[in-house]
A tleap script that builds the chain and sets N, CA, C and O, in Angstrom:
source leaprc.protein.ff14SB
mol = sequence {
  NMET ASN GLY ASN GLN CYS ASP THR CYS ASN
  ASN LEU VAL TYR ASP GLU ASP GLU GLU ALA
  TYR THR CYS GLU VAL ASP MET ASP GLU ASP
  ASP MET VAL ARG LEU TYR SER GLY HIE TYR
  PRO SER CYS PRO TYR TYR GLN SER ASP ASP
  GLU TYR GLU VAL VAL LYS HIE GLN ALA CPHE
}
set mol.1.N position { 0.788 -1.121 0.037 }
set mol.1.CA position { 0.083 -0.048 -0.004 }
set mol.1.C position { 0.831 1.283 0.113 }
set mol.1.O position { 1.571 1.508 1.071 }
set mol.2.N position { 0.633 2.140 -0.852 }
set mol.2.CA position { 1.358 3.327 -0.917 }
set mol.2.C position { 0.959 4.314 0.004 }
set mol.2.O position { -0.201 4.725 -0.001 }
set mol.3.N position { 1.982 4.824 0.961 }
set mol.3.CA position { 1.611 5.814 2.042 }
set mol.3.C position { 1.169 7.215 1.376 }
set mol.3.O position { 0.257 7.927 1.796 }
set mol.4.N position { 1.990 7.479 0.254 }
set mol.4.CA position { 1.502 8.725 -0.316 }
set mol.4.C position { 0.055 8.752 -0.820 }
set mol.4.O position { -0.568 9.814 -0.851 }
set mol.5.N position { -0.440 7.686 -1.184 }
set mol.5.CA position { -1.882 7.608 -1.656 }
set mol.5.C position { -2.698 7.942 -0.385 }
set mol.5.O position { -3.649 8.713 -0.510 }
set mol.6.N position { -2.448 7.504 0.638 }
set mol.6.CA position { -3.315 7.750 1.950 }
set mol.6.C position { -3.222 9.171 2.221 }
set mol.6.O position { -4.204 9.754 2.682 }
set mol.7.N position { -2.067 9.831 1.966 }
set mol.7.CA position { -1.870 11.280 2.402 }
set mol.7.C position { -2.963 12.126 1.525 }
set mol.7.O position { -3.357 13.194 1.993 }
set mol.8.N position { -3.398 11.730 0.424 }
set mol.8.CA position { -4.246 12.532 -0.453 }
set mol.8.C position { -5.675 11.810 -0.499 }
set mol.8.O position { -6.396 11.964 -1.485 }
set mol.9.N position { -6.051 11.060 0.529 }
set mol.9.CA position { -7.242 10.282 0.476 }
set mol.9.C position { -8.416 11.208 1.289 }
set mol.9.O position { -8.128 11.936 2.239 }
set mol.10.N position { -9.459 11.088 0.875 }
set mol.10.CA position { -10.760 11.743 1.603 }
set mol.10.C position { -11.050 10.854 2.871 }
set mol.10.O position { -11.668 11.350 3.813 }
set mol.11.N position { -10.649 9.653 2.907 }
set mol.11.CA position { -11.065 8.843 4.073 }
set mol.11.C position { -10.030 8.958 5.143 }
set mol.11.O position { -10.193 8.317 6.182 }
set mol.12.N position { -8.985 9.713 4.982 }
set mol.12.CA position { -7.998 10.020 6.020 }
set mol.12.C position { -8.433 11.149 6.828 }
set mol.12.O position { -8.542 12.217 6.226 }
set mol.13.N position { -8.727 11.127 8.180 }
set mol.13.CA position { -9.160 12.129 8.849 }
set mol.13.C position { -8.445 12.247 10.200 }
set mol.13.O position { -8.004 11.255 10.781 }
set mol.14.N position { -8.346 13.528 10.693 }
set mol.14.CA position { -7.627 13.547 12.007 }
set mol.14.C position { -8.524 13.223 13.170 }
set mol.14.O position { -9.640 13.734 13.268 }
set mol.15.N position { -8.079 12.441 13.982 }
set mol.15.CA position { -8.737 12.064 15.267 }
set mol.15.C position { -8.208 12.845 16.280 }
set mol.15.O position { -7.023 12.647 16.548 }
set mol.16.N position { -8.879 13.780 16.976 }
set mol.16.CA position { -8.268 14.618 17.962 }
set mol.16.C position { -8.129 13.862 19.293 }
set mol.16.O position { -7.308 14.334 20.078 }
set mol.17.N position { -8.838 12.704 19.689 }
set mol.17.CA position { -8.634 11.925 20.805 }
set mol.17.C position { -7.311 11.176 20.544 }
set mol.17.O position { -6.466 11.173 21.440 }
set mol.18.N position { -7.094 10.595 19.481 }
set mol.18.CA position { -5.863 9.954 19.245 }
set mol.18.C position { -4.674 10.792 18.859 }
set mol.18.O position { -3.518 10.371 18.892 }
set mol.19.N position { -5.019 11.972 18.499 }
set mol.19.CA position { -4.052 13.013 18.035 }
set mol.19.C position { -3.111 12.386 16.845 }
set mol.19.O position { -1.885 12.483 16.807 }
set mol.20.N position { -3.910 11.750 15.919 }
set mol.20.CA position { -3.288 11.182 14.685 }
set mol.20.C position { -4.304 11.044 13.681 }
set mol.20.O position { -5.499 11.056 13.980 }
set mol.21.N position { -3.858 10.902 12.417 }
set mol.21.CA position { -4.753 10.666 11.234 }
set mol.21.C position { -5.133 9.036 11.230 }
set mol.21.O position { -4.391 8.087 11.483 }
set mol.22.N position { -6.380 9.042 10.901 }
set mol.22.CA position { -6.856 7.609 10.820 }
set mol.22.C position { -7.703 7.383 9.550 }
set mol.22.O position { -8.264 8.326 8.991 }
set mol.23.N position { -7.780 6.143 9.117 }
set mol.23.CA position { -8.607 5.896 7.965 }
set mol.23.C position { -10.173 5.659 8.413 }
set mol.23.O position { -10.485 4.825 9.263 }
set mol.24.N position { -10.991 6.391 7.818 }
set mol.24.CA position { -12.568 6.134 8.267 }
set mol.24.C position { -13.220 5.065 7.474 }
set mol.24.O position { -14.403 4.825 7.715 }
set mol.25.N position { -12.614 4.409 6.580 }
set mol.25.CA position { -13.269 3.293 5.871 }
set mol.25.C position { -13.674 2.201 6.839 }
set mol.25.O position { -12.889 1.753 7.674 }
set mol.26.N position { -14.954 1.775 6.697 }
set mol.26.CA position { -15.538 0.675 7.450 }
set mol.26.C position { -15.106 -0.596 6.678 }
set mol.26.O position { -15.688 -0.952 5.653 }
set mol.27.N position { -14.099 -1.236 7.193 }
set mol.27.CA position { -13.646 -2.646 6.679 }
set mol.27.C position { -13.939 -3.646 7.719 }
set mol.27.O position { -13.944 -3.392 8.924 }
set mol.28.N position { -14.192 -4.841 7.176 }
set mol.28.CA position { -14.142 -5.890 8.029 }
set mol.28.C position { -12.758 -6.586 8.231 }
set mol.28.O position { -11.809 -6.153 7.578 }
set mol.29.N position { -12.590 -7.535 9.006 }
set mol.29.CA position { -11.247 -8.062 9.326 }
set mol.29.C position { -10.577 -8.639 8.016 }
set mol.29.O position { -9.384 -8.486 7.756 }
set mol.30.N position { -11.407 -9.265 7.284 }
set mol.30.CA position { -10.858 -9.931 5.983 }
set mol.30.C position { -10.314 -8.864 4.913 }
set mol.30.O position { -9.298 -9.063 4.247 }
set mol.31.N position { -11.070 -7.760 4.830 }
set mol.31.CA position { -10.555 -6.670 3.933 }
set mol.31.C position { -9.304 -5.998 4.460 }
set mol.31.O position { -8.404 -5.621 3.709 }
set mol.32.N position { -9.278 -5.858 5.823 }
set mol.32.CA position { -8.106 -5.354 6.354 }
set mol.32.C position { -6.819 -6.219 6.147 }
set mol.32.O position { -5.717 -5.706 5.951 }
set mol.33.N position { -7.014 -7.441 6.200 }
set mol.33.CA position { -5.773 -8.329 6.065 }
set mol.33.C position { -5.363 -8.300 4.536 }
set mol.33.O position { -4.188 -8.235 4.177 }
set mol.34.N position { -6.386 -8.352 3.713 }
set mol.34.CA position { -6.096 -8.281 2.293 }
set mol.34.C position { -5.301 -7.001 2.005 }
set mol.34.O position { -4.204 -7.076 1.452 }
set mol.35.N position { -5.804 -5.899 2.349 }
set mol.35.CA position { -5.319 -4.611 2.195 }
set mol.35.C position { -3.717 -4.374 2.683 }
set mol.35.O position { -2.853 -3.820 2.004 }
set mol.36.N position { -3.559 -4.896 3.935 }
set mol.36.CA position { -2.205 -4.834 4.555 }
set mol.36.C position { -1.220 -5.895 4.151 }
set mol.36.O position { -0.023 -5.763 4.403 }
set mol.37.N position { -1.691 -6.921 3.544 }
set mol.37.CA position { -0.830 -8.070 3.117 }
set mol.37.C position { -0.365 -7.725 1.621 }
set mol.37.O position { 0.424 -8.482 1.057 }
set mol.38.N position { -0.803 -6.706 1.052 }
set mol.38.CA position { -0.500 -6.450 -0.434 }
set mol.38.C position { -1.226 -7.191 -1.414 }
set mol.38.O position { -0.691 -7.411 -2.500 }
set mol.39.N position { -2.399 -7.612 -1.163 }
set mol.39.CA position { -3.287 -8.345 -2.088 }
set mol.39.C position { -3.863 -7.354 -3.243 }
set mol.39.O position { -4.009 -7.736 -4.404 }
set mol.40.N position { -4.149 -6.145 -2.835 }
set mol.40.CA position { -4.385 -5.265 -3.763 }
set mol.40.C position { -3.217 -4.325 -4.307 }
set mol.40.O position { -2.378 -3.889 -3.519 }
set mol.41.N position { -3.174 -4.022 -5.656 }
set mol.41.CA position { -1.964 -3.182 -6.145 }
set mol.41.C position { -2.102 -1.695 -5.617 }
set mol.41.O position { -1.106 -0.976 -5.539 }
set mol.42.N position { -3.242 -1.296 -5.292 }
set mol.42.CA position { -3.515 -0.025 -4.684 }
set mol.42.C position { -4.771 -0.204 -3.843 }
set mol.42.O position { -5.473 -1.214 -3.878 }
set mol.43.N position { -5.015 0.976 -3.006 }
set mol.43.CA position { -6.140 0.775 -2.073 }
set mol.43.C position { -7.490 0.984 -2.807 }
set mol.43.O position { -7.730 2.044 -3.385 }
set mol.44.N position { -8.382 -0.068 -2.771 }
set mol.44.CA position { -9.615 0.058 -3.384 }
set mol.44.C position { -10.606 1.009 -2.753 }
set mol.44.O position { -11.696 1.186 -3.296 }
set mol.45.N position { -10.292 1.608 -1.672 }
set mol.45.CA position { -11.269 2.471 -0.896 }
set mol.45.C position { -10.714 3.875 -1.170 }
set mol.45.O position { -11.323 4.796 -0.625 }
set mol.46.N position { -9.644 4.184 -1.938 }
set mol.46.CA position { -9.131 5.562 -2.158 }
set mol.46.C position { -10.209 6.423 -2.745 }
set mol.46.O position { -10.924 6.043 -3.672 }
set mol.47.N position { -10.292 7.499 -2.218 }
set mol.47.CA position { -11.042 8.757 -2.783 }
set mol.47.C position { -10.252 9.986 -2.633 }
set mol.47.O position { -9.821 10.395 -1.555 }
set mol.48.N position { -10.065 10.625 -3.915 }
set mol.48.CA position { -9.292 11.726 -3.985 }
set mol.48.C position { -9.868 12.924 -3.360 }
set mol.48.O position { -11.045 13.243 -3.534 }
set mol.49.N position { -8.941 13.673 -2.542 }
set mol.49.CA position { -9.493 14.925 -2.005 }
set mol.49.C position { -9.332 16.065 -2.878 }
set mol.49.O position { -9.645 17.188 -2.482 }
set mol.50.N position { -8.839 15.853 -4.110 }
set mol.50.CA position { -8.643 16.999 -5.028 }
set mol.50.C position { -9.978 17.375 -5.624 }
set mol.50.O position { -10.430 16.633 -6.496 }
set mol.51.N position { -10.673 18.459 -5.248 }
set mol.51.CA position { -11.942 18.901 -5.898 }
set mol.51.C position { -11.804 19.159 -7.394 }
set mol.51.O position { -12.723 18.850 -8.152 }
set mol.52.N position { -10.769 19.674 -7.800 }
set mol.52.CA position { -10.568 19.920 -9.255 }
set mol.52.C position { -10.649 18.710 -10.063 }
set mol.52.O position { -11.271 18.683 -11.125 }
set mol.53.N position { -9.988 17.644 -9.545 }
set mol.53.CA position { -10.046 16.385 -10.207 }
set mol.53.C position { -11.455 15.767 -10.436 }
set mol.53.O position { -11.761 15.176 -11.471 }
set mol.54.N position { -12.327 15.967 -9.321 }
set mol.54.CA position { -13.699 15.580 -9.366 }
set mol.54.C position { -14.484 16.449 -10.411 }
set mol.54.O position { -15.297 15.902 -11.158 }
set mol.55.N position { -14.282 17.598 -10.460 }
set mol.55.CA position { -14.961 18.459 -11.429 }
set mol.55.C position { -14.596 18.238 -12.750 }
set mol.55.O position { -15.427 18.320 -13.655 }
set mol.56.N position { -13.309 17.939 -12.965 }
set mol.56.CA position { -12.758 17.699 -14.345 }
set mol.56.C position { -13.538 16.390 -14.889 }
set mol.56.O position { -13.967 16.364 -16.043 }
set mol.57.N position { -13.675 15.468 -14.132 }
set mol.57.CA position { -14.363 14.205 -14.518 }
set mol.57.C position { -15.850 14.376 -14.891 }
set mol.57.O position { -16.363 13.707 -15.788 }
set mol.58.N position { -16.516 15.286 -14.178 }
set mol.58.CA position { -17.890 15.700 -14.428 }
set mol.58.C position { -18.125 16.462 -15.582 }
set mol.58.O position { -19.242 16.487 -16.099 }
set mol.59.N position { -17.029 17.175 -16.095 }
set mol.59.CA position { -17.171 17.946 -17.344 }
set mol.59.C position { -17.246 17.137 -18.544 }
set mol.59.O position { -17.819 17.560 -19.548 }
set mol.60.N position { -16.681 15.960 -18.494 }
set mol.60.CA position { -16.664 15.062 -19.660 }
set mol.60.C position { -17.782 14.129 -19.717 }
set mol.60.O position { -17.872 13.329 -20.648 }
savepdb mol mol.pdb
quit
């Protein structure tokens, strides 16, 4: 899993109680194991936080 991909993901939010960023995706245990074991070439839950990219896709 690419750490840089997480840095630009909408699912990564700051948790004030933990004082750290955490992923908000609701995964079950099997999905978590697949994700962290390298089963996926990239995160299937990734959502870009780049608003321009979203608008660009809507224009076409």
